[in-house]
C-alpha distance (Angstrom), angle and dihedral (degrees) to the residues before:
residue distance angle dihedral
X1 . . .
X2 3.81 . .
X3 3.80 115.8 .
X4 3.83 91.6 -151.0
X5 3.79 118.1 77.7
X6 3.82 120.1 -173.5
X7 3.79 103.5 -165.3
X8 3.79 109.7 -137.8
X9 3.81 98.3 -178.9
X10 3.84 107.3 143.5
X11 3.81 93.5 -127.0
X12 3.81 92.0 52.7
X13 3.79 92.3 47.1
X14 3.81 93.0 47.1
X15 3.79 94.5 49.4
X16 3.81 93.7 46.5
X17 3.80 89.1 52.3
X18 3.81 89.8 57.9
X19 3.80 90.5 46.6
X20 3.80 89.8 55.6
X21 3.82 92.7 56.7
X22 3.81 109.5 103.2
X23 3.81 88.8 -145.3
X24 3.82 92.8 61.3
X25 3.81 107.1 108.4
X26 3.79 128.2 -137.3
X27 3.81 95.0 -100.0
X28 3.79 93.3 55.4
X29 3.82 92.1 39.0
X30 3.82 89.9 55.6
X31 3.80 92.5 48.4
X32 3.80 92.1 48.8
X33 3.81 92.2 47.5
X34 3.79 90.3 55.0
X35 3.82 92.3 46.9
X36 3.80 94.0 47.8
X37 3.81 91.3 47.0
X38 3.81 90.1 53.8
X39 3.80 92.0 50.9
X40 3.80 93.1 45.5
X41 3.81 92.2 48.5
X42 3.80 88.2 52.4
X43 3.80 89.5 56.1
X44 3.82 94.9 42.4
X45 3.82 91.8 53.5
X46 3.79 95.2 48.7
X47 3.82 91.9 110.4
X48 3.80 99.0 50.2
X49 3.82 108.1 137.9
X50 3.81 119.8 -103.7
X51 3.77 135.5 -159.2
X52 3.79 128.3 -160.6
X53 3.81 118.2 -114.7
X54 3.79 136.8 171.9
X55 3.80 117.0 -113.6
X56 3.80 125.2 -171.8
X57 3.81 106.9 -134.1
X58 3.83 122.1 -172.7
X59 3.81 86.6 -96.0
X60 3.81 109.4 35.3
X61 3.81 146.8 -35.0
X62 3.82 112.3 -60.2
X63 3.77 123.4 -158.2
X64 3.78 102.6 -147.7
X65 3.81 142.7 148.6
X66 3.79 134.5 -96.6
X67 3.80 130.4 -180.0
X68 3.78 113.0 -92.6
X69 3.78 136.8 -177.6
X70 3.79 128.0 32.5
X71 3.79 123.8 12.9
X72 3.81 126.2 -126.1
X73 3.80 133.7 -104.6
X74 3.80 123.2 -166.6
X75 3.81 117.4 -150.0
X76 3.83 114.8 -172.9
X77 3.79 118.8 -166.6
X78 3.81 108.4 -128.0
X79 2.83 131.5 -83.4
X80 3.81 111.8 4.2
X81 3.79 94.0 28.7
X82 3.81 89.4 65.7
X83 3.77 89.0 75.3
X84 3.79 91.5 65.7
X85 3.80 97.9 52.9
X86 3.81 101.0 80.5
X87 3.79 92.9 52.8
X88 3.80 92.0 49.7
X89 3.82 94.0 44.4
X90 3.81 91.3 50.8
X91 3.80 86.2 60.8
X92 3.84 96.5 40.0
X93 3.83 106.0 29.2
X94 3.81 93.2 172.4
X95 3.81 93.3 57.1
X96 3.78 117.3 116.1
X97 3.79 117.4 -132.9
X98 3.79 127.0 -141.5
X99 3.80 128.7 176.5
X100 3.79 134.4 -139.2
X101 3.79 120.6 -169.9
X102 3.79 111.9 -156.7
X103 3.78 130.0 153.7
X104 3.78 133.5 -176.7
X105 3.80 114.1 -97.6
X106 3.80 107.7 -125.5
X107 3.81 95.1 -175.4
X108 3.82 108.5 100.9
X109 3.80 91.0 -156.6
X110 3.81 92.7 63.7
X111 3.78 118.1 94.5
X112 3.82 96.2 -145.6
X113 3.81 120.7 71.6
X114 3.81 91.0 -146.0
X115 3.79 141.4 34.5
X116 3.81 119.7 -139.0
X117 3.79 111.1 -151.0
X118 3.82 103.2 164.8
X119 3.79 139.0 20.4
X120 3.80 128.5 170.9
X121 3.81 116.9 160.5
X122 3.82 130.3 178.1
X123 3.82 110.9 -88.5
X124 3.82 91.1 -124.0
X125 3.78 96.5 42.7
X126 3.80 94.5 127.5
X127 3.80 88.3 62.9
X128 3.81 92.3 55.8
X129 3.78 140.1 74.4
X130 3.80 105.2 -115.0
X131 3.79 130.2 -144.0
X132 3.82 113.2 -166.3
X133 3.81 111.3 -158.8
X134 3.78 135.5 -162.4
X135 3.77 132.3 158.4
X136 3.81 92.9 -126.7
X137 3.80 137.6 22.2
X138 3.81 100.2 -153.9
X139 3.81 118.6 146.7
X140 3.80 89.1 -5.9
X141 3.81 94.5 -132.3
X142 3.82 96.1 118.1
X143 3.81 94.6 41.9
X144 3.79 90.5 47.3
X145 3.80 92.2 52.1
X146 3.81 93.4 44.2
X147 3.80 92.8 51.9
X148 3.81 90.6 47.3
X149 3.82 88.9 52.5
X150 3.81 91.6 50.9
X151 3.81 90.8 49.0
X152 3.81 89.9 53.4
X153 3.82 86.2 64.5
X154 3.80 90.6 61.5
X155 3.79 98.5 -101.5
X156 3.80 113.7 157.6
X157 3.82 102.3 -178.0
X158 3.82 118.3 56.0
X159 3.80 133.3 162.4
X160 3.80 125.9 -176.3
X161 3.81 123.9 -145.9
X162 3.81 126.6 -169.3
X163 3.78 129.7 165.5
X164 3.80 92.1 -136.0
X165 3.81 132.4 9.3
X166 3.80 140.9 177.0
X167 3.80 132.9 -143.4
X168 3.82 94.5 -103.6
X169 3.79 93.3 57.9
X170 3.77 94.0 42.7
X171 3.81 90.9 50.4
X172 3.82 91.8 50.8
X173 3.80 92.6 52.6
X174 3.79 92.7 44.5
X175 3.81 90.3 51.3
X176 3.81 96.4 47.5
X177 3.81 101.6 28.3
X178 3.81 108.5 25.7
X179 3.81 89.9 162.1
X180 3.82 93.8 62.2
X181 3.80 118.2 93.6
X182 3.81 114.2 -138.2
X183 3.80 121.9 -147.2
X184 3.80 119.8 -171.4
X185 3.76 137.5 161.0
X186 3.80 95.1 -139.9
X187 3.79 137.7 13.9
X188 3.80 104.3 -150.6
X189 3.81 131.1 -162.0
X190 3.80 100.3 -91.4
X191 3.81 144.6 -90.3
X192 3.78 129.8 -46.1
X193 3.81 124.6 -142.4
X194 3.82 90.6 -83.2
X195 3.83 90.8 53.1
X196 3.80 93.7 -110.9
X197 3.79 117.4 143.1
X198 3.82 112.4 -108.3
X199 3.00 119.9 -109.2
X200 3.83 87.4 -3.0
X201 3.79 119.8 129.1
X202 3.79 101.9 -87.9
X203 3.79 122.1 -108.9
X204 3.79 102.8 -7.3
X205 3.80 93.9 -162.3
X206 3.81 92.8 52.3
X207 3.78 91.9 47.0
X208 3.80 93.2 47.1
X209 3.81 96.6 46.7
X210 3.80 96.6 33.8
X211 3.80 94.5 -118.8
X212 3.80 98.5 126.1
């Protein structure tokens, strides 16, 4: 089974198209990010395990299914990944939320491709199925480092969700984390010289927080 899932649901595709529009303002961009994150989380949790239970309805006993097994943790990559949390939490209210702050290192003299400036994970994260979230999967450096950090905590089950991605970022994650399933709403052409996704939607963090 492929570890890369491009979600072609019409609602996801429609909302991402509006996000791409340069005339879409921050308020609408934020709302769309939350809505898309909810829909993508729905798809990414499709295989959660179930067990059959008996429920007393007002009419009779129903044999029905509830989620069983490990609980979920959501780990957004700061800062753009923050925009996806509310949508995911509205779908999984019991999920715990951690945060990882990682940014690309633009200094060519530095050995590391990224700088980690913050990390706070749930204390019981190794007992949970983890969804790492970021608005974009561009070069893949930040996502790669964030997933490696989560794995250091003993987590065995990780999925990665991004609204848009490009082949370079997908290839980096597949090379370094072949066990991680990738869910994205669009797989774009690639990166330009400034490492922006083409056609993409520009700097997702700036557009979400209104700092462009």
